[in-house]
N, C-alpha and C positions, 0 to 999 in steps of 0.2 A: 726748028726747035729753039735756036739761039734768039730768035726775034721775040718769042713769048716768055723766055726764061728771065727771071729777075734774081740775080745773085743775092741781093739783099734779103729777099724772101727766103731763099735757101738758108742763109745764115740765121735768120730768125727761127726757122724750123729746127735747126740744129740746137739753138739755144733752148727751145721748148723741150727737145728730146733730152738734153742734159739735165734739165730740171726734173723731167719725168723719171729718169734713171735714179736720181737722188731720192725721189719719193717712192720708188718701187718697193713694194712689200716683199719680204723674204718668204719664199714658198716653204712649205713644211718639208724640208730636206735636212738630212743629217750627214755628218762625217765629211767624206771627201767631196760629195756632191754639193754640200753647203759651201765648202771652201771654193770649189769651182765656180759656183754661182756668184759668190761675193767677188772673186777675182775678175770674172767677166763683167760684173756691174761696174767695178772700178775702171776697167779698160773702156767700157762703153761711155762712162761719164767723161773720162779723159779725152777720148776721141771727139765726142760731141761738143764738149766745152772748147776744145782747141779750134774747131771749125767755127763755132759760135763767136769766138774772139777774132776771127780772121778779118783782115781787110780784103775785100774782093773787088775784082775788076773783070768786066766782060768786054773785050775789045776784039772786033773782027772775028767773033765766034770762038775766041779762046778765053776760057775762064782761068783767072789767076787768083789763087788764094795766098795771101802773105800772112804768115803766122810767126810772131816773134817768140822764140823759145828761150831767149836769154833769161836768166834769173832776174827777178824784179830789181835788184840793186844795179844791174847793168842797163836798165831801160831808161835811165835818166837822160836829160837833155844833154846835148853836146856842148 
């Protein structure tokens, strides 16, 4: 599997998924179900967007995703 797997393609798919979550229509639900749906949509977007922003490397069959979670102010150059 590792030979045919392209981590860059995976990251691109996660980027597309994050966009799809943002554009997802809210189903006709009310009350607690609506809150649950919205909470899950936020988490889905967060997870997909984090992986979409990852630097990825596939070496010797080991996939490594590097995600910088520092606040934007801390990401400046050294």
